[in-house]
DSSP file (Angstrom, degrees, kcal/mol; ACC not computed):
  #  RESIDUE AA STRUCTURE BP1 BP2  ACC     N-H-->O    O-->H-N    N-H-->O    O-->H-N    TCO  KAPPA ALPHA  PHI   PSI    X-CA   Y-CA   Z-CA
    1    1 A M     >        0   0    0      0, 0.0     4,-2.0     0, 0.0     5,-0.2   0.000 360.0 360.0 360.0 -42.4   51.8  -31.8   -2.2
    2    2 A R  H  >  +     0   0    0      1,-0.2     4,-2.4     2,-0.2     5,-0.1   0.883 360.0  55.2 -61.8 -38.0   51.2  -28.5   -4.1
    3    3 A F  H  > S+     0   0    0      1,-0.2     4,-2.4     2,-0.2    -1,-0.2   0.895 106.7  50.1 -63.5 -41.1   48.3  -30.2   -6.0
    4    4 A H  H  > S+     0   0    0      2,-0.2     4,-2.5     1,-0.2    -1,-0.2   0.898 110.9  49.0 -65.6 -40.8   46.6  -31.2   -2.7
    5    5 A R  H  X S+     0   0    0     -4,-2.0     4,-2.6     2,-0.2    -2,-0.2   0.904 110.6  51.5 -63.7 -40.6   46.9  -27.6   -1.3
    6    6 A F  H  X S+     0   0    0     -4,-2.4     4,-2.3     2,-0.2    -2,-0.2   0.926 111.6  46.2 -61.9 -45.4   45.5  -26.3   -4.6
    7    7 A L  H  X S+     0   0    0     -4,-2.4     4,-2.4     2,-0.2    -2,-0.2   0.891 112.6  50.6 -64.3 -40.1   42.5  -28.7   -4.3
    8    8 A L  H  X S+     0   0    0     -4,-2.5     4,-2.2     2,-0.2    -2,-0.2   0.907 111.7  47.4 -64.6 -42.1   41.9  -27.8   -0.7
    9    9 A A  H  X S+     0   0    0     -4,-2.6     4,-2.3     2,-0.2    -2,-0.2   0.905 112.3  49.7 -65.6 -41.6   42.0  -24.1   -1.4
   10   10 A L  H  X S+     0   0    0     -4,-2.3     4,-2.0     1,-0.2    -2,-0.2   0.902 111.4  48.9 -63.9 -41.9   39.6  -24.5   -4.4
   11   11 A L  H  X S+     0   0    0     -4,-2.4     4,-2.2     2,-0.2     5,-0.2   0.894 110.6  50.9 -64.3 -41.8   37.2  -26.6   -2.2
   12   12 A A  H  X S+     0   0    0     -4,-2.2     4,-2.7     1,-0.2     5,-0.3   0.912 110.6  48.5 -64.0 -43.5   37.3  -23.9    0.6
   13   13 A V  H  X S+     0   0    0     -4,-2.3     4,-1.9     1,-0.2    -1,-0.2   0.906 112.2  48.7 -64.4 -41.3   36.5  -21.1   -1.9
   14   14 A S  H  X S+     0   0    0     -4,-2.0     4,-0.6     2,-0.2    -1,-0.2   0.880 115.2  43.8 -68.9 -37.1   33.6  -23.0   -3.4
   15   15 A V  H >< S+     0   0    0     -4,-2.2     3,-0.6     2,-0.2    -2,-0.2   0.924 117.8  43.5 -73.4 -44.9   32.1  -23.9    0.0
   16   16 A L  H 3< S+     0   0    0     -4,-2.7    -2,-0.2     1,-0.2    -1,-0.2   0.797 113.4  52.4 -71.5 -27.6   32.6  -20.4    1.5
   17   17 A G  H 3< S+     0   0    0     -4,-1.9    -1,-0.2    -5,-0.3    -2,-0.2   0.620  88.6  99.1 -83.3 -13.3   31.4  -18.7   -1.6
   18   18 A A  S << S-     0   0    0     -4,-0.6     5,-0.1    -3,-0.6    -3,-0.0  -0.450  85.7 -98.7 -74.9 147.5   28.1  -20.7   -1.8
   19   19 A P     >  -     0   0    0      0, 0.0     4,-1.8     0, 0.0     3,-0.4  -0.229  32.4-112.9 -61.3 156.3   24.9  -19.1   -0.5
   20   20 A V  H  > S+     0   0    0      1,-0.2     4,-1.7     2,-0.2     6,-0.2   0.881 114.9  54.6 -61.3 -41.5   23.8  -20.1    3.0
   21   21 A D  H  4>S+     0   0    0      1,-0.2     5,-2.3     2,-0.2    -1,-0.2   0.823 108.0  50.2 -66.8 -28.4   20.7  -21.9    1.8
   22   22 A V  H >45S+     0   0    0     -3,-0.4     3,-1.3     3,-0.2    -1,-0.2   0.882 107.8  53.3 -72.8 -37.9   22.8  -24.1   -0.5
   23   23 A Q  H 3<5S+     0   0    0     -4,-1.8    -2,-0.2     1,-0.3    -1,-0.2   0.838 105.4  55.2 -64.6 -31.8   25.2  -24.9    2.3
   24   24 A R  T 3<5S-     0   0    0     -4,-1.7    -1,-0.3    -5,-0.2    -2,-0.2   0.444 128.2 -96.4 -82.0   0.9   22.2  -26.0    4.4
   25   25 A G  T < 5S+     0   0    0     -3,-1.3    -3,-0.2     1,-0.3    -2,-0.1   0.382  89.4 116.5 102.2  -4.4   21.1  -28.5    1.8
   26   26 A G      < -     0   0    0     -5,-2.3     2,-0.3    -6,-0.2    -1,-0.3  -0.096  55.8-131.0 -81.6-172.2   18.5  -26.2    0.1
   27   27 A H    >   -     0   0    0      4,-0.2     3,-1.1    -3,-0.1     4,-0.1  -0.991  21.7-101.8-143.0 151.9   18.6  -24.9   -3.4
   28   28 A R  T 3  S+     0   0    0     -2,-0.3     3,-0.0     1,-0.2     0, 0.0  -0.393 101.3  18.5 -72.7 145.6   18.2  -21.5   -4.9
   29   29 A G  T 3  S+     0   0    0     24,-0.2    -1,-0.2     1,-0.1    25,-0.1   0.567 101.9 107.6  77.2   7.5   14.9  -20.6   -6.6
   30   30 A G  S <  S-     0   0    0     -3,-1.1    22,-2.6     1,-0.2     2,-0.3   0.473  75.0 -57.1 -89.4-130.1   13.0  -23.4   -4.8
   31   31 A S  E     -A   51   0A   0     20,-0.3     2,-0.4    -4,-0.1    20,-0.3  -0.803  37.1-144.8-120.9 162.0   10.5  -23.2   -2.1
   32   32 A T  E     -A   50   0A   0     18,-3.7    18,-2.9    -2,-0.3     2,-0.4  -0.979  15.0-131.2-127.9 136.6   10.6  -21.7    1.5
   33   33 A H  E     -A   49   0A   0     -2,-0.4     2,-0.5    16,-0.2    16,-0.2  -0.750  19.6-156.7 -88.2 131.4    8.8  -23.1    4.5
   34   34 A V  E     -A   48   0A   0     14,-3.5    14,-1.8    -2,-0.4     3,-0.1  -0.933  13.3-132.1-110.6 127.2    6.9  -20.5    6.5
   35   35 A R        -     0   0    0     -2,-0.5     2,-0.1    12,-0.2    10,-0.0  -0.334  33.5 -93.0 -71.3 157.2    6.2  -21.1   10.2
   36   36 A G        +     0   0    0     11,-0.1     2,-0.3     8,-0.0    10,-0.2  -0.381  52.8 173.8 -66.5 149.5    2.7  -20.7   11.6
   37   37 A Y  E     -B   45   0B   0      8,-1.7     8,-3.3    -3,-0.1     2,-0.5  -0.951  31.2-113.7-151.7 168.7    1.9  -17.2   13.0
   38   38 A T  E     -B   44   0B   0     -2,-0.3     6,-0.2     6,-0.2     5,-0.1  -0.939  29.3-136.5-112.4 128.7   -0.9  -15.1   14.5
   39   39 A R    >   -     0   0    0      4,-2.9     3,-1.7    -2,-0.5     6,-0.0  -0.233  29.6-102.1 -74.9 169.3   -2.1  -12.0   12.7
   40   40 A R  T 3  S+     0   0    0      1,-0.3    -1,-0.1     2,-0.1    -2,-0.0   0.833 122.1  58.4 -60.9 -33.3   -2.8   -8.7   14.4
   41   41 A D  T 3  S-     0   0    0      2,-0.1    -1,-0.3     1,-0.1    -2,-0.0   0.474 121.6-106.4 -79.8   1.5   -6.5   -9.4   14.3
   42   42 A G  S <  S+     0   0    0     -3,-1.7     2,-0.2     1,-0.3    -2,-0.1   0.318  75.2 134.0  97.1  -7.6   -6.0  -12.6   16.2
   43   43 A T        -     0   0    0     -5,-0.1    -4,-2.9     1,-0.1     2,-0.4  -0.513  51.7-128.3 -78.0 146.6   -6.5  -15.1   13.5
   44   44 A H  E     -B   38   0B   0     -6,-0.2     2,-0.5    -2,-0.2    -6,-0.2  -0.768  12.2-153.4 -97.5 138.1   -4.0  -18.0   13.2
   45   45 A V  E     -B   37   0B   0     -8,-3.3    -8,-1.7    -2,-0.4     3,-0.1  -0.954  18.9-133.9-109.9 122.3   -2.2  -18.8   10.0
   46   46 A A        -     0   0    0     -2,-0.5   -12,-0.1   -10,-0.2    -9,-0.0  -0.305  34.4 -86.6 -70.9 156.3   -1.0  -22.4    9.7
   47   47 A P        +     0   0    0      0, 0.0     2,-0.3     0, 0.0   -12,-0.2  -0.312  58.0 167.6 -61.3 147.2    2.5  -23.3    8.5
   48   48 A Y  E     -A   34   0A   0    -14,-1.8   -14,-3.5    -3,-0.1     2,-0.4  -0.957  34.2-115.8-153.9 169.6    2.8  -23.5    4.7
   49   49 A T  E     +A   33   0A   0     -2,-0.3     2,-0.3   -16,-0.2   -16,-0.2  -0.947  33.8 175.4-114.7 132.2    5.4  -23.7    1.9
   50   50 A R  E     -A   32   0A   0    -18,-2.9   -18,-3.7    -2,-0.4     2,-0.1  -0.841  39.1 -83.9-129.6 168.1    5.7  -21.0   -0.7
   51   51 A S  E     -A   31   0A   0     -2,-0.3   -20,-0.3   -20,-0.3   -21,-0.1  -0.462  53.2-104.7 -71.7 145.6    7.9  -20.2   -3.6
   52   52 A A        -     0   0    0    -22,-2.6    -1,-0.1    -2,-0.1     2,-0.1  -0.353  42.6 -94.4 -68.6 148.6   11.2  -18.5   -2.6
   53   53 A P        -     0   0    0      0, 0.0     2,-0.2     0, 0.0   -24,-0.2  -0.381  40.1-127.6 -64.6 141.1   11.4  -14.8   -3.4
   54   54 A R        -     0   0    0     -3,-0.1     2,-0.1     1,-0.1     3,-0.0  -0.588  22.9-110.0 -87.6 151.2   13.1  -14.0   -6.7
   55   55 A S        -     0   0    0     -2,-0.2     2,-0.2     1,-0.1    -1,-0.1  -0.477  40.1 -98.1 -77.8 154.3   16.0  -11.6   -6.9
   56   56 A Y        -     0   0    0     -2,-0.1     2,-0.4     1,-0.0    -1,-0.1  -0.510  36.6-167.8 -74.4 134.6   15.4   -8.3   -8.6
   57   57 A T        -     0   0    0     -2,-0.2     3,-0.1    -3,-0.0    -3,-0.0  -0.985  27.8-111.3-121.5 137.7   16.4   -8.0  -12.2
   58   58 A A        -     0   0    0     -2,-0.4     2,-0.0     1,-0.1     0, 0.0  -0.346  41.1 -99.7 -64.6 143.2   16.6   -4.6  -13.8
   59   59 A P        -     0   0    0      0, 0.0     2,-0.1     0, 0.0    -1,-0.1  -0.333  41.1-108.8 -64.6 145.9   14.0   -4.0  -16.5
   60   60 A R        -     0   0    0      1,-0.1     2,-0.2    -3,-0.1    -3,-0.0  -0.455  33.2-106.5 -75.0 146.8   15.2   -4.5  -20.1
   61   61 A A        -     0   0    0     -2,-0.1     2,-0.1     1,-0.1    -1,-0.1  -0.519  36.4-120.0 -72.1 137.9   15.6   -1.5  -22.3
   62   62 A R        -     0   0    0     -2,-0.2    -1,-0.1     1,-0.1     5,-0.0  -0.427  28.1-104.0 -76.0 152.8   13.0   -1.2  -24.9
   63   63 A S    >   -     0   0    0      1,-0.1     3,-0.7    -2,-0.1    -1,-0.1  -0.500  31.6-116.9 -72.0 149.2   13.9   -1.1  -28.5
   64   64 A P  T 3  S+     0   0    0      0, 0.0    -1,-0.1     0, 0.0    -2,-0.1   0.742 112.9  50.5 -62.7 -22.3   13.8    2.4  -30.0
   65   65 A T  T 3  S+     0   0    0      2,-0.0     2,-0.4     0, 0.0    -3,-0.0   0.761  91.1  88.0 -87.8 -24.5   11.0    1.4  -32.4
   66   66 A A    <   -     0   0    0     -3,-0.7    -4,-0.0     0, 0.0     0, 0.0  -0.601  56.4-177.2 -79.9 131.1    8.7   -0.3  -29.9
   67   67 A R        -     0   0    0     -2,-0.4     2,-0.1    -5,-0.0     3,-0.0  -0.961  29.1-111.5-124.7 143.3    6.2    2.1  -28.2
   68   68 A P        -     0   0    0      0, 0.0     2,-0.3     0, 0.0     0, 0.0  -0.453  40.0-105.8 -70.8 148.2    3.7    1.3  -25.5
   69   69 A Y        -     0   0    0     -2,-0.1     2,-0.5     1,-0.0     0, 0.0  -0.569  33.1-167.4 -76.1 132.9    0.1    1.5  -26.6
   70   70 A R        -     0   0    0     -2,-0.3     3,-0.1    -3,-0.0    -1,-0.0  -0.984  18.3-132.7-121.9 120.4   -1.9    4.5  -25.4
   71   71 A A        -     0   0    0     -2,-0.5     2,-0.1     1,-0.1     3,-0.0  -0.412  34.2 -99.6 -68.1 143.8   -5.6    4.4  -25.7
   72   72 A P        -     0   0    0      0, 0.0     2,-0.3     0, 0.0    -1,-0.1  -0.396  39.6-113.1 -65.7 141.7   -7.1    7.5  -27.2
   73   73 A S        -     0   0    0      1,-0.1    -3,-0.0    -2,-0.1     0, 0.0  -0.579  22.0-166.0 -78.1 133.0   -8.6    9.8  -24.6
   74   74 A T        +     0   0    0     -2,-0.3     2,-0.3     2,-0.1    -1,-0.1   0.664  67.6  83.1 -90.6 -18.2  -12.3   10.2  -24.8
   75   75 A R  S    S-     0   0    0      1,-0.0     2,-0.4     2,-0.0    -2,-0.1  -0.643  79.8-127.8 -87.0 141.2  -12.3   13.3  -22.5
   76   76 A S        -     0   0    0     -2,-0.3     2,-0.7     2,-0.0    -2,-0.1  -0.704  22.0-134.3 -82.7 139.6  -11.6   16.7  -23.9
   77   77 A R        -     0   0    0     -2,-0.4     2,-0.7    47,-0.0    49,-0.0  -0.850  19.9-171.2-100.0 118.7   -8.8   18.5  -22.0
   78   78 A T        -     0   0    0     -2,-0.7    47,-2.4     2,-0.0     2,-0.4  -0.896   4.1-174.3-112.7 104.2   -9.6   22.0  -21.1
   79   79 A Y  B     -C  124   0C   0     -2,-0.7     2,-0.2    45,-0.2    45,-0.2  -0.822  21.8-126.8 -99.5 135.6   -6.7   23.9  -19.7
   80   80 A A        -     0   0    0     43,-0.8    42,-0.1    -2,-0.4     8,-0.1  -0.526  19.4-166.2 -85.7 145.7   -7.2   27.4  -18.5
   81   81 A T        -     0   0    0     -2,-0.2     8,-0.6     8,-0.1    39,-0.1  -0.984  29.7-107.0-126.0 142.3   -5.3   30.4  -19.5
   82   82 A P  B     -D   88   0D   0      0, 0.0     6,-0.2     0, 0.0     5,-0.0  -0.322  30.2-132.9 -68.6 148.8   -5.4   33.7  -17.7
   83   83 A N    >   -     0   0    0      4,-3.0     3,-1.8     1,-0.0     5,-0.0  -0.093  45.2 -73.6 -84.2-168.2   -7.2   36.6  -19.3
   84   84 A G  T 3  S+     0   0    0      1,-0.3    -1,-0.0     2,-0.1     0, 0.0   0.731 133.5  51.6 -63.2 -23.0   -5.9   40.2  -19.5
   85   85 A H  T 3  S-     0   0    0      2,-0.2    -1,-0.3     0, 0.0     3,-0.1   0.363 118.9-107.3 -95.5   4.7   -6.4   40.8  -15.8
   86   86 A G  S <  S+     0   0    0     -3,-1.8     2,-0.3     1,-0.3    -2,-0.1   0.498  78.4 131.7  84.0   2.7   -4.5   37.7  -14.8
   87   87 A R        -     0   0    0     -6,-0.0    -4,-3.0    -5,-0.0     2,-0.6  -0.634  53.5-134.6 -89.1 147.8   -7.8   35.9  -13.8
   88   88 A I  B     -D   82   0D   0     -2,-0.3     2,-0.3    -6,-0.2    32,-0.1  -0.905  19.4-129.0-104.7 123.5   -8.5   32.4  -14.9
   89   89 A H        -     0   0    0     -2,-0.6     2,-0.4    -8,-0.6    -8,-0.1  -0.543  21.0-146.8 -72.9 127.6  -12.1   31.8  -16.2
   90   90 A R        -     0   0    0     -2,-0.3     2,-0.6   -10,-0.1     3,-0.1  -0.773  17.2-117.5 -96.4 141.6  -13.8   28.8  -14.6
   91   91 A S     >  -     0   0    0     -2,-0.4     4,-1.7     1,-0.2     5,-0.1  -0.670  17.5-162.7 -79.2 118.6  -16.2   26.7  -16.5
   92   92 A V  H  > S+     0   0    0     -2,-0.6     4,-2.6     1,-0.2     5,-0.2   0.879  91.7  55.2 -66.7 -38.1  -19.7   26.9  -14.9
   93   93 A E  H  > S+     0   0    0      1,-0.2     4,-2.4     2,-0.2    -1,-0.2   0.898 106.3  50.4 -63.4 -41.0  -20.7   23.7  -16.8
   94   94 A A  H  > S+     0   0    0      2,-0.2     4,-2.1     1,-0.2    -1,-0.2   0.905 111.8  47.6 -64.4 -41.1  -17.8   21.7  -15.4
   95   95 A K  H  X S+     0   0    0     -4,-1.7     4,-2.5     2,-0.2    -2,-0.2   0.928 112.2  48.7 -66.1 -44.5  -18.6   22.8  -11.9
   96   96 A E  H  X S+     0   0    0     -4,-2.6     4,-2.3     1,-0.2    -2,-0.2   0.882 110.4  52.0 -62.5 -37.6  -22.3   21.9  -12.3
   97   97 A Q  H  X S+     0   0    0     -4,-2.4     4,-2.4     2,-0.2    -1,-0.2   0.902 109.7  49.4 -64.7 -40.5  -21.3   18.5  -13.8
   98   98 A F  H  X S+     0   0    0     -4,-2.1     4,-2.1     2,-0.2     6,-0.2   0.919 109.6  51.8 -63.1 -43.9  -19.1   17.9  -10.7
   99   99 A L  H  <>S+     0   0    0     -4,-2.5     5,-2.0     1,-0.2     4,-0.5   0.918 112.5  45.1 -59.5 -44.8  -21.9   18.8   -8.3
  100  100 A R  H ><5S+     0   0    0     -4,-2.3     3,-1.0     1,-0.2    -1,-0.2   0.914 111.3  53.0 -66.3 -42.3  -24.3   16.4  -10.1
  101  101 A R  H 3<5S+     0   0    0     -4,-2.4    -1,-0.2     1,-0.3    -2,-0.2   0.865 109.9  47.6 -61.6 -37.4  -21.8   13.6  -10.2
  102  102 A T  T 3<5S-     0   0    0     -4,-2.1    -1,-0.3    -5,-0.2    -2,-0.2   0.514 116.9-111.3 -85.7  -3.8  -21.0   13.8   -6.5
  103  103 A G  T < 5S+     0   0    0     -3,-1.0    -3,-0.2    -4,-0.5    -2,-0.1   0.623  91.5 101.2  87.8  12.9  -24.7   13.8   -5.5
  104  104 A Y    > < +     0   0    0     -5,-2.0     3,-1.8    -6,-0.2    -4,-0.1  -0.636  36.1 166.6-126.5  73.1  -24.8   17.4   -4.3
  105  105 A P  T 3  S+     0   0    0      0, 0.0    -5,-0.2     0, 0.0    -6,-0.1   0.694  82.9  41.8 -64.8 -16.7  -26.4   19.5   -7.1
  106  106 A H  T 3  S-     0   0    0      1,-0.4     2,-0.0    -7,-0.2    -6,-0.0   0.226 119.7-105.2-112.1  12.9  -26.9   22.4   -4.8
  107  107 A G    <   -     0   0    0     -3,-1.8     2,-0.4    -8,-0.1    -1,-0.4  -0.164  33.6 -82.5  91.0 173.1  -23.5   22.2   -3.0
  108  108 A R    >   -     0   0    0      3,-0.3     3,-1.7    -3,-0.1     2,-0.3  -0.964  39.2-113.6-120.3 135.1  -22.5   21.0    0.5
  109  109 A K  T 3  S+     0   0    0     -2,-0.4     3,-0.1     1,-0.3    -2,-0.0  -0.497 102.9  12.7 -68.2 128.8  -22.8   23.1    3.6
  110  110 A G  T 3  S+     0   0    0      1,-0.3    25,-1.7    -2,-0.3     2,-0.3   0.440 113.8  93.5  86.1   0.8  -19.3   23.9    5.0
  111  111 A Y  E <   -E  134   0E   0     -3,-1.7     2,-0.3    23,-0.2    -3,-0.3  -0.880  52.7-162.7-125.0 156.0  -17.5   22.7    1.8
  112  112 A V  E     -E  133   0E   0     21,-3.0    21,-2.2    -2,-0.3     2,-0.5  -0.925  31.0-105.1-130.5 159.2  -16.3   24.3   -1.4
  113  113 A V  E     -E  132   0E   0     -2,-0.3     2,-0.4    19,-0.2    19,-0.2  -0.747  43.8-173.6 -85.1 127.6  -15.3   22.9   -4.8
  114  114 A D  E     -E  131   0E   0     17,-3.0    17,-2.4    -2,-0.5     2,-0.5  -0.927  26.0-123.2-125.1 146.1  -11.6   22.9   -5.2
  115  115 A H  E     -E  130   0E   0     -2,-0.4    15,-0.3    15,-0.2    10,-0.1  -0.773  15.1-149.7 -85.1 129.1   -9.3   22.0   -8.1
  116  116 A I  S    S+     0   0    0     13,-2.6    -1,-0.2    -2,-0.5    14,-0.1   0.972  94.5  33.9 -63.3 -55.5   -6.8   19.3   -7.2
  117  117 A V  S    S-     0   0    0     12,-0.3    -1,-0.2     7,-0.2     5,-0.1  -0.918 107.4-114.3 -98.1 119.6   -4.2   20.6   -9.5
  118  118 A P    > > -     0   0    0      0, 0.0     5,-2.4     0, 0.0     3,-0.9  -0.129  12.3-126.6 -57.0 147.6   -4.6   24.4   -9.5
  119  119 A L  G > 5S+     0   0    0      1,-0.3     3,-1.6     3,-0.2   -39,-0.1   0.869 111.2  57.0 -61.4 -36.7   -5.7   26.1  -12.7
  120  120 A C  G 3 5S+     0   0    0      1,-0.3    -1,-0.3     2,-0.1    -3,-0.0   0.715 104.1  53.9 -69.6 -18.4   -2.6   28.4  -12.6
  121  121 A A  G < 5S-     0   0    0     -3,-0.9    -1,-0.3    31,-0.0    -2,-0.2   0.260 132.0 -90.4 -97.7  11.4   -0.4   25.3  -12.5
  122  122 A G  T < 5S+     0   0    0     -3,-1.6    -3,-0.2     1,-0.2    -2,-0.1   0.577  73.5 155.8  95.2  10.2   -1.9   23.9  -15.7
  123  123 A G      < -     0   0    0     -5,-2.4   -43,-0.8     1,-0.1    -1,-0.2  -0.372  46.6-106.1 -69.5 150.1   -4.7   21.8  -14.0
  124  124 A A  B     -C   79   0C   0    -45,-0.2     2,-1.4     1,-0.1   -45,-0.2  -0.509  13.8-133.5 -77.5 142.7   -7.8   21.0  -16.1
  125  125 A D  S    S+     0   0    0    -47,-2.4   -31,-0.1    -2,-0.2    -1,-0.1  -0.556  70.4 115.8 -91.2  68.4  -11.0   22.8  -15.4
  126  126 A A  S >  S-     0   0    0     -2,-1.4     3,-2.2   -32,-0.1    -2,-0.0  -0.927  81.8-108.1-135.9 155.6  -12.9   19.5  -15.6
  127  127 A P  G >  S+     0   0    0      0, 0.0     3,-1.5     0, 0.0    -1,-0.0   0.791 115.9  64.9 -57.0 -28.2  -14.8   17.5  -13.0
  128  128 A S  G 3  S+     0   0    0      1,-0.3    -3,-0.1   -13,-0.0    -4,-0.0   0.675 102.9  48.5 -69.1 -15.0  -12.0   14.9  -12.9
  129  129 A N  G <  S+     0   0    0     -3,-2.2   -13,-2.6    -5,-0.1     2,-0.3   0.103  98.2  92.1-108.6  19.6   -9.8   17.6  -11.4
  130  130 A M  E <   +E  115   0E   0     -3,-1.5     2,-0.3   -15,-0.3   -15,-0.2  -0.858  45.8 171.6-118.0 151.8  -12.3   18.8   -8.7
  131  131 A Q  E     -E  114   0E   0    -17,-2.4   -17,-3.0    -2,-0.3     2,-0.4  -0.972  36.7-102.5-148.6 160.3  -12.8   17.7   -5.1
  132  132 A W  E     +E  113   0E   0     -2,-0.3     2,-0.3   -19,-0.2   -19,-0.2  -0.709  42.4 178.9 -83.2 138.9  -14.8   18.7   -2.1
  133  133 A Q  E     -E  112   0E   0    -21,-2.2   -21,-3.0    -2,-0.4    -2,-0.0  -1.000  30.3-110.7-142.8 139.7  -12.8   20.6    0.5
  134  134 A T  E  >  -E  111   0E   0     -2,-0.3     4,-2.5   -23,-0.2   -23,-0.2  -0.287  32.9-114.2 -65.7 157.2  -13.7   22.2    3.8
  135  135 A V  H  > S+     0   0    0    -25,-1.7     4,-2.0     1,-0.2     5,-0.1   0.900 116.4  50.7 -59.9 -42.1  -13.7   25.9    4.0
  136  136 A E  H  > S+     0   0    0    -26,-0.2     4,-1.7     1,-0.2    -1,-0.2   0.933 112.0  46.0 -63.4 -46.2  -10.8   25.9    6.5
  137  137 A E  H  > S+     0   0    0      1,-0.2     4,-2.6     2,-0.2    -1,-0.2   0.883 110.5  55.1 -63.3 -36.9   -8.7   23.6    4.3
  138  138 A A  H  X S+     0   0    0     -4,-2.5     4,-3.0     1,-0.2     5,-0.2   0.884 104.3  53.3 -64.9 -38.7   -9.6   25.7    1.2
  139  139 A K  H  X S+     0   0    0     -4,-2.0     4,-1.8     2,-0.2    -1,-0.2   0.921 112.1  44.6 -62.6 -43.0   -8.3   28.9    2.8
  140  140 A V  H  X S+     0   0    0     -4,-1.7     4,-1.9     2,-0.2    -2,-0.2   0.939 116.5  45.6 -65.7 -46.9   -5.0   27.3    3.7
  141  141 A K  H  X S+     0   0    0     -4,-2.6     4,-2.7     1,-0.2    -2,-0.2   0.899 110.9  52.8 -65.8 -40.1   -4.6   25.7    0.2
  142  142 A D  H  X S+     0   0    0     -4,-3.0     4,-2.6     1,-0.2    -1,-0.2   0.887 107.0  52.8 -62.2 -38.8   -5.7   28.9   -1.6
  143  143 A R  H  X S+     0   0    0     -4,-1.8     4,-1.7    -5,-0.2    -1,-0.2   0.926 112.2  45.2 -61.9 -44.2   -3.0   30.9    0.3
  144  144 A Q  H  X S+     0   0    0     -4,-1.9     4,-2.3     1,-0.2    -2,-0.2   0.903 113.2  50.1 -66.2 -40.7   -0.3   28.4   -0.8
  145  145 A E  H  X S+     0   0    0     -4,-2.7     4,-3.0     2,-0.2     5,-0.2   0.880 107.0  54.0 -67.8 -37.3   -1.6   28.3   -4.4
  146  146 A R  H  X S+     0   0    0     -4,-2.6     4,-2.2     2,-0.2    -1,-0.2   0.916 110.8  46.7 -61.7 -41.6   -1.6   32.1   -4.7
  147  147 A A  H  X S+     0   0    0     -4,-1.7     4,-2.0     2,-0.2    -2,-0.2   0.911 113.3  49.1 -65.3 -41.6    2.0   32.2   -3.6
  148  148 A L  H  X S+     0   0    0     -4,-2.3     4,-1.8     1,-0.2    -2,-0.2   0.924 113.6  45.4 -63.2 -44.9    2.9   29.4   -6.0
  149  149 A C  H  X S+     0   0    0     -4,-3.0     4,-1.4     1,-0.2    -1,-0.2   0.852 109.9  54.6 -69.8 -33.8    1.1   31.1   -8.9
  150  150 A A  H  X S+     0   0    0     -4,-2.2     4,-1.0    -5,-0.2    -1,-0.2   0.902 109.3  48.8 -65.6 -39.3    2.7   34.5   -8.1
  151  151 A R  H  < S+     0   0    0     -4,-2.0     3,-0.3     1,-0.2    -2,-0.2   0.881 110.2  50.7 -66.8 -37.2    6.1   32.9   -8.2
  152  152 A S  H  < S+     0   0    0     -4,-1.8    -1,-0.2     1,-0.2    -2,-0.2   0.761 107.7  53.8 -74.2 -22.8    5.4   31.3  -11.6
  153  153 A R  H  < S+     0   0    0     -4,-1.4    -1,-0.2    -3,-0.1    -2,-0.2   0.719  86.9  98.4 -81.7 -21.7    4.2   34.6  -13.1
  154  154 A R     <        0   0    0     -4,-1.0    -3,-0.0    -3,-0.3    -4,-0.0  -0.390 360.0 360.0 -68.4 142.8    7.4   36.5  -12.2
  155  155 A P              0   0    0      0, 0.0    -1,-0.1     0, 0.0    -3,-0.1   0.484 360.0 360.0 -75.4 360.0    9.9   36.8  -15.0
């Protein structure tokens, strides 16, 4: 009698502990049927079968000797440093190169050239760190950047 209770308990644990899709006759890691549906743009997608989503596994730790390959940079990095008056010298050549690259060699009316990462925060004075910005947006951003740079200069 004890043996039968033990088998019944073991069977109950195995059935209740199994995933729902296995209980329904499916199997893990297989395929999933997707019902037909209508997209937002009004097109209809017919029913289809796709592979089931895989569970997330944490990435493996790299060995201490293996390093990822980094291609050598072809661009020179020019980071600005403030002069004796606290001003950061801007490269005229970099700005002119940005103007030519964007197709506005004489500038854009209502826009100014802005550094994405501010020079005072270590941003490069290079065309890759420049963008067009409206005058209104530039005033707001400049105010924030002045406050940020003033805080970073304090001892």
